[in-house]
C-alpha positions in Angstrom: -38.4 -87.6 29.8 -37.1 -91.1 30.6 -34.4 -93.3 29.3 -34.3 -97.1 29.2 -30.9 -98.7 29.8 -30.2 -102.4 29.5 -27.1 -104.0 31.1 -26.3 -107.7 30.4 -23.4 -110.0 30.8 -23.7 -112.0 27.6 -20.7 -114.4 28.2 -19.6 -114.2 24.6 -20.8 -112.8 21.3 -18.7 -114.7 18.9 -21.5 -117.2 17.9 -24.1 -116.2 15.4 -26.9 -117.9 17.4 -26.0 -115.9 20.5 -26.1 -112.6 18.6 -29.4 -113.6 17.2 -30.8 -114.2 20.7 -29.4 -110.9 21.9 -30.9 -109.1 18.8 -34.4 -110.6 19.5 -34.3 -109.5 23.1 -33.2 -106.0 22.2 -36.0 -105.8 19.7 -38.4 -107.0 22.4 -37.1 -104.7 25.2 -36.7 -101.6 22.9 -34.0 -100.0 25.0 -32.4 -96.6 24.3 -28.9 -97.7 25.6 -27.5 -101.2 25.8 -24.4 -102.2 27.7 -23.1 -105.8 27.1 -20.3 -107.2 29.2 -18.0 -110.1 28.6 -18.3 -109.9 24.8 -15.1 -112.0 24.4 -14.5 -110.0 21.2 -11.3 -108.0 20.5 -12.9 -106.2 17.6 -16.4 -105.0 17.2 -17.3 -104.1 13.6 -20.3 -102.5 12.0 -21.4 -105.9 10.8 -21.5 -107.1 14.4 -23.5 -104.1 15.5 -26.0 -104.6 12.7 -26.4 -108.2 13.8 -27.2 -107.1 17.3 -29.2 -103.9 16.9 -31.0 -104.5 13.7 -31.8 -100.8 12.8 -29.8 -98.0 11.3 -30.2 -95.5 14.2 -27.3 -96.8 16.3 -23.9 -95.7 17.4 -21.5 -97.6 19.6 -18.2 -97.6 21.6 -16.4 -100.6 23.0 -13.6 -102.0 25.0 -12.1 -105.0 23.2 -11.5 -108.2 25.1 -8.1 -109.5 26.1 -8.1 -112.6 24.0 -11.2 -114.6 25.0 -11.6 -112.7 28.3 -13.7 -109.6 29.1 -14.9 -106.9 26.7 -17.6 -104.2 27.0 -19.9 -103.0 24.2 -22.0 -99.9 24.6 -24.7 -99.1 22.0 -27.3 -96.4 21.8 -30.2 -95.1 19.8 -29.1 -92.0 18.0 -32.6 -90.7 17.9 -32.5 -90.5 21.7 -29.0 -89.4 22.6 -26.0 -88.0 20.8 -22.4 -88.8 21.8 -20.4 -85.8 22.9 -17.3 -87.5 24.1 -16.2 -91.0 25.0 -13.6 -92.6 27.2 -12.4 -96.3 27.1 -10.6 -97.5 30.1 -9.2 -100.8 31.3 -12.5 -102.0 32.8 -15.1 -99.6 31.4 -16.6 -97.7 28.5 -18.0 -94.3 29.1 -19.9 -91.8 26.9 -20.9 -88.2 27.6 -24.3 -87.9 26.0 -26.6 -85.1 25.0 -30.3 -86.0 25.0 -31.8 -85.2 21.6 -35.1 -83.9 23.0 -33.9 -81.3 25.5 -30.1 -81.2 25.1 -29.5 -82.4 28.6 -25.8 -83.5 29.0 -25.0 -86.5 31.2 -22.7 -89.5 31.2 -23.1 -93.3 31.3 -20.4 -95.7 32.1 -20.6 -99.5 31.4 -18.4 -101.6 33.7 -17.1 -105.1 33.6 -15.1 -105.4 36.9 -12.0 -107.5 37.4 -12.0 -110.9 38.9 -8.7 -110.4 40.8 -9.0 -108.6 44.1 -5.7 -106.8 43.5 -7.1 -105.1 40.4 -10.2 -103.6 42.0 -8.5 -100.5 43.2 -7.7 -99.7 39.6 -11.4 -99.9 38.8 -12.3 -97.5 41.5 -9.5 -95.1 40.5 -10.6 -95.3 36.8 -14.2 -94.5 37.7 -13.3 -91.7 40.2 -11.0 -90.1 37.6 -13.8 -90.1 35.0 -16.3 -88.6 37.4 -13.9 -85.8 38.3 -13.0 -85.2 34.6 -16.5 -84.8 33.2 -18.3 -83.6 36.3 -21.8 -84.1 34.8 -24.9 -86.1 36.0 -23.7 -89.7 35.9 -25.0 -93.2 35.8 -22.6 -96.2 36.0 -23.8 -99.8 35.6 -22.8 -103.2 34.7 -21.2 -106.3 36.2 -18.9 -105.1 39.0 -17.8 -108.7 39.9 -18.0 -107.7 43.6 -20.8 -107.4 46.2 -21.3 -104.8 48.9 -22.7 -107.0 51.7 -22.6 -110.7 52.7 -26.4 -110.9 52.0 -25.7 -110.3 48.4 -23.8 -113.6 48.0 -25.5 -116.9 48.7 -24.0 -118.6 51.8 -21.8 -115.7 52.7 -21.8 -114.6 56.4 -18.9 -112.3 56.8 -17.6 -109.1 55.2 -14.5 -109.4 52.9 -12.1 -106.6 52.3 -13.6 -105.8 48.9 -17.1 -105.1 50.3 -16.3 -102.0 52.3 -14.0 -100.7 49.5 -17.0 -100.9 47.1 -19.2 -99.0 49.6 -16.4 -96.5 50.2 -16.2 -95.7 46.4 -20.0 -95.2 46.3 -20.0 -92.9 49.3 -17.0 -90.9 48.1 -18.6 -90.3 44.7 -22.0 -89.5 46.3 -23.7 -92.1 44.3 -27.1 -93.7 44.9 -27.5 -97.5 45.1 -31.2 -98.4 44.9 -32.5 -101.8 45.9 -32.8 -104.5 43.3 -36.4 -105.3 42.2 -37.8 -108.7 41.5 -35.1 -110.8 43.2 -32.0 -111.0 45.4 -29.2 -112.1 43.0 -28.3 -111.3 39.4 -25.7 -114.0 38.7 -25.6 -117.8 39.1 -23.2 -120.4 37.9 -26.2 -122.7 37.0 -24.8 -125.7 38.7 -26.7 -128.2 40.8 -25.4 -126.5 44.0 -25.5 -123.0 42.6 -23.4 -120.1 43.6 -25.4 -116.9 43.5 -24.5 -113.2 43.9 -25.6 -109.7 43.1 -22.8 -108.7 40.8 -24.8 -106.3 38.6 -26.2 -103.0 39.6 -26.8 -99.4 38.5 -25.4 -96.4 40.5 -26.2 -92.8 39.8 -25.6 -89.3 41.0 -28.4 -87.3 42.7 -28.6 -84.8 39.8 -29.0 -87.7 37.4 -31.9 -89.0 39.5 -33.4 -85.5 39.5 -33.6 -85.8 35.7 -34.8 -89.4 35.6 -36.9 -89.7 38.8 -38.7 -92.9 37.9 -35.5 -95.0 37.8 -35.6 -98.6 39.0 -33.5 -101.7 38.5 
């Protein structure tokens, strides 16, 4: 068994043209689970979900934006996984799933990390609490808005305080952070002199990897 998870910072879903582009890509990629960050939508309705997913075999959970900032939407194919429980935090949306084929219970968390350095400890506390509460095989992914090493940000040469804190969270939770395939960075501001960084990643527990051994990102 394998599961295909897509994570994408969409930078807003309010425009119909943007939702159409997302829908076409979802149709092309055929994922089982989709996590969209920075939706910039306070309310996600069934109409919005249909405009994105297209089919009827879908369920969802979301964290509404704060005005025009933030927001996380998690959607999944109900023919692949059933939701057992959900948790919506300040920076994340989590679902405990049961796989339809073999009843395997596991959790996925979609993250949109804070931009303010002072808020990052609340993100690590939020995720650590969730891990302790459910205590099941776990995958957490999304836009963390922070890097682990200077090499993950173009032009950076020194460690910042946030980098070892991120690595400490990963170590304390016993999570696996595999290398990124196909490139070095996941984000760019698209300017002439571009800023680039690896802000997006998937992390997972060893028992989750045991179930899905062919995982890559």
